[in-house]
C-alpha positions, -999 to +999 in steps of 0.1 A: +689+721-455+673+747-477+638+749-491+652+740-525+670+708-512+637+696-496+619+703-529+643+683-549+643+654-525+605+651-522+600+657-559+621+626-565+599+606-540+567+621-555+574+609-591+555+576-600+583+562-621+609+570-595+588+553-568+585+523-591+623+522-594+627+526-556+602+498-550+620+475-573+654+483-557+638+477-523+636+441-534+673+440-544+700+455-565+694+457-602+709+468-635+691+492-659+682+462-681+666+444-652+647+475-642+635+479-678+623+443-679+606+445-644+589+479-648+583+477-685+594+513-693+618+524-720+655+523-710+660+560-717+632+569-692+646+545-666+681+560-670+669+595-668+650+587-636+680+569-621+702+600-629+680+622-608+678+596-580+716+593-580+720+631-578+704+630-544+721+598-534+687+581-531+702+553-552+739+544-556+756+525-583+786+503-588+802+487-619+799+449-622+815+438-654+799+458-682+768+466-661+761+493-637+742+479-607+719+502-587+709+499-551+691+521-526+711+542-502+712+518-472+723+544-447+694+568-452+668+558-477+661+523-465+654+535-429+632+563-443+612+537-464+608+515-432+596+545-413+571+554-440+558+517-440+554+518-403+536+551-404+513+539-431+503+508-411+498+528-379+482+560-391+468+556-426+443+528-419+412+547-432+428+565-461+408+565-493+439+560-515+446+526-500+414+513-515+429+519-550+458+494-545 
């Protein structure tokens, strides 16, 4: 992987809207309309963020009827998220940011 590839990947994970989308998709597969309803952000912003997440295969999509259903990449992203959750519980116990939750 090149520096640029790392930059693109982590830039996706550092964006608050994209993290909200990832958090919603962690709960289950959803359409754009469901994400708009659950997150409360305009459809165009959600779609733009999803496009970037799809580019890196952080999310995948499939057509179901007239809707496109989005899900997290189960092969790589879900294991990464589980690893981050485990790391946070074990090593981030005293972090100041946790108090803002």
